[in-house]
C-alpha positions in Angstrom: 54.6 81.6 95.3 55.9 85.0 96.0 59.4 86.2 96.6 59.1 86.1 100.4 57.9 82.5 100.4 60.8 81.5 98.1 63.3 83.2 100.5 61.7 81.4 103.5 62.0 78.1 101.6 65.7 78.7 100.9 66.3 79.4 104.6 64.4 76.3 105.6 66.5 74.1 103.2 69.7 75.6 104.5 68.7 75.0 108.2 67.1 71.6 107.7 70.2 70.1 106.2 68.3 68.5 103.2 70.1 68.4 99.9 67.2 69.2 97.6 63.6 70.4 97.7 61.3 70.4 94.7 57.8 71.9 94.6 55.5 71.5 91.6 52.3 73.2 91.1 50.0 73.5 88.1 51.8 76.6 86.6 55.0 76.7 88.8 58.0 74.6 89.5 60.9 75.3 91.9 63.9 73.1 92.8 66.4 74.2 95.5 69.6 72.2 95.9 71.6 72.9 99.1 74.8 71.2 97.9 75.4 74.0 95.4 73.5 76.6 97.3 71.6 78.1 94.4 68.1 78.1 93.1 68.0 75.9 90.0 64.6 77.0 88.6 62.0 79.6 89.7 60.0 80.5 86.7 56.3 81.1 87.3 54.2 80.9 84.1 51.0 82.1 85.7 49.7 83.0 89.1 50.6 80.3 91.6 48.1 78.0 93.1 48.5 76.3 96.5 51.3 73.6 96.5 50.1 70.3 95.0 52.9 68.4 96.7 56.3 68.9 98.2 59.2 66.4 97.7 61.8 66.6 100.5 64.4 63.8 100.2 66.7 63.3 103.2 70.1 64.9 103.4 72.8 63.2 101.4 76.5 63.6 101.7 78.4 64.7 98.5 79.2 61.9 96.1 82.9 62.3 96.7 83.9 62.9 100.3 86.4 65.8 100.8 90.1 64.7 101.0 91.2 63.9 104.5 94.8 62.9 104.0 97.5 64.7 105.8 99.0 66.0 102.5 95.8 67.7 101.3 94.1 68.8 104.5 95.8 71.8 106.1 96.9 71.3 109.7 97.3 74.8 111.0 97.5 74.2 114.7 98.5 70.9 116.3 100.2 69.3 119.2 103.3 67.5 118.0 103.5 63.7 117.7 99.7 63.0 117.8 98.1 59.7 116.8 95.0 60.9 115.0 93.1 57.6 115.2 92.3 57.9 118.9 90.7 61.3 118.6 87.1 62.4 118.1 86.5 64.4 114.9 84.2 67.4 114.8 82.9 67.7 111.2 81.1 70.5 109.3 77.4 70.0 109.2 77.1 72.2 106.1 78.8 73.9 103.2 80.0 77.4 104.0 82.9 79.5 105.2 84.7 78.5 108.4 85.5 81.3 111.0 87.4 80.7 114.2 86.1 83.9 115.9 82.9 85.9 115.8 84.7 88.8 114.2 88.2 89.7 113.1 88.9 91.8 116.2 87.7 89.1 118.6 89.7 86.2 120.0 89.3 82.6 118.6 86.6 80.5 120.2 89.1 77.8 120.9 92.8 77.1 120.3 94.9 73.9 120.4 95.3 72.8 124.0 92.0 74.3 125.2 89.8 72.2 127.4 86.2 72.2 126.0 82.8 71.1 127.2 79.9 69.6 125.3 77.8 72.4 123.9 80.6 74.9 123.8 80.9 77.0 120.6 84.0 76.0 118.6 83.6 78.1 115.4 81.1 79.6 113.1 80.2 78.5 109.6 78.6 81.1 107.4 76.2 79.8 104.8 74.0 81.9 102.6 74.6 85.0 104.9 73.5 83.0 108.0 76.1 82.5 110.7 75.8 79.0 112.3 77.6 78.3 115.6 79.2 74.9 115.6 79.3 73.3 119.1 81.3 70.6 120.7 79.4 67.3 121.1 81.8 65.9 123.7 84.0 67.1 126.5 87.8 67.0 125.9 90.8 68.9 124.7 91.5 70.5 121.3 94.3 68.6 119.7 94.2 69.9 116.1 92.5 72.6 114.1 92.2 71.2 110.6 90.9 74.3 108.6 92.3 77.8 108.0 90.3 80.7 109.2 88.0 82.2 106.5 88.4 79.1 104.4 85.5 77.4 102.5 84.4 74.0 104.0 82.4 71.1 102.5 79.6 69.1 104.2 81.1 66.5 106.5 84.7 68.0 106.3 86.7 67.4 109.5 87.2 70.7 111.4 88.8 69.8 114.8 90.4 66.8 116.5 89.3 66.4 120.1 91.0 64.2 122.8 88.1 62.9 124.8 90.3 61.5 127.7 
């Protein structure tokens, strides 16, 4: 397996949302874990042969979910007096860095009070130098932004509260 094939495999793991991929060949073994975003082993001992088998378990959430209590989750923008239980939550589909705009000199994609449509870009999450647009999955109104701009986010971490009514 050459460097380019390894890089393509890393990109695939990142985009596919799987937590771990292992490939074992006669003289080569590589394991890529997406949860920590690093290559665990990549040590060829001889010229690589074609893959013997590929193990691709399904995506798994972290063992401990990120905190979601009001005391530990930042609430940077919000409408006052909201009952959070009636709102739809947009969660991070990956580990990365949360950005509210496409660049520092551009306006935010959305702000509290904005009406949104399904498929509309809400933010960007940068993971492994790839910028992934996060889109709304429902129509509604932004009630709360739960993450600071340029902050790290975990898999399944709440990002926005949406009022679907």
